[in-house]
N, C-alpha and C positions, 0 to 999 in steps of 0.2 A: 219351191221344192215341196213335193207331196210327202206327207207323213205316212209311214208304214204302220198299219194298225194290226193288232192281234186278230187272228181268225178264230171264230168260235170253236172250242174243243182243242185248241192248240196250247200246250204248256208254254209258259213264259217264265224265264228265270228273273226273279226280283230279289236281289241280294245286294249287300254292300259292294260298291265298285272298287274300293281299295285304291291301288295306284292309278286306275283308269279314271278316277273321279275328276281330276284336273282337266281332262280333255272331253268330258261328257257334257251333254246338253239335256235340258228338260225335254221330255217327249210324251206325247199323248199315246197311251197304249191302246185304248179304244174308247169309242163313244157310241152308246146305243140309245134307244128311246128313253130308257130309265136310268142309265148309269154311265159315268165317265171315269176313267182311271188315267192318272198322270204320274209318270216317273219324274219327280221333281229333283233337279240338281241346282244347288246354289253354292257358290264359292264364298269363302269368308268375307263378310261385310256386304255382300249382295242381298237384295231384298225384293219381295213383292210388296208394292205399296198397299195401304189399306183399301179394301174393296169388299163388296157384298156379292154373294152368290144366292140365287133363288132356292137352291136345294140344300139339304143337309150334307155335311162334309166330315170326312175323317182325314187326319194327317198322321201318318205312321212314319216316324223317324227310323231310317235304316242305318245311317252312320253320321257321325259328326254331331253337332248340336244346333237345333233350330229354336229361335225365339219366336213365339207366336203371340201376337197382341190381339186380344179380342175385346171389343167394346172398351178400350182404354186400360185393360189389365193384361199383363204379360206373363207367359209361362214358358219355361225352357223344356224342350223335348230332347231326351237323350236317346241313343240307339235302343230300339225295342219298345219305346213308348208310343202310345197312340192318343190322339186328342180328337174328341167329337165336337163339332160345332153345329149349332142350330141354323136353320135356313135364315138368310138375311142378316147374319151376324157380321158386323163390320170387323174385318180381321186383316192382318198383315203378317208376313213371315220374313225373318232375317236370319241369315246364317251366321252363327257365332264362330263357327269354323267351317271348313269345307264339309258339305253335308248333302245327303240324298234322302229322299223319302217317297212314300207312296201316298198320293192324294186320291181319295174317292169322293165323287160328287153324285148324290142322288138327284137326278134331273126331274123326276116325276113329282108333281106337287102333292100327290096323294088325294084321297077322297074324303 
């Protein structure tokens, strides 16, 4: 199934899903040469296993609570909180309760 991506200049609502959270799925909003945006949806107890990404990352919790482990240390993100991760940081994400967030990945390595 092909993913629908945002068109440049098109507004996109990014807000808590509320009662729609249970039926929602993680979706890629767009990926350009320099940037990727993902609307992350994790139900309680579900996780993304530890992994590395070549670019810098932000994780912005929109609703619920997300536990983010970074290089062996854990932080809990509550709604409205944002976490910045350096490139190649070993990290994983676990939903402590049904949660959604906005993940931004800088794809360009910089000069």
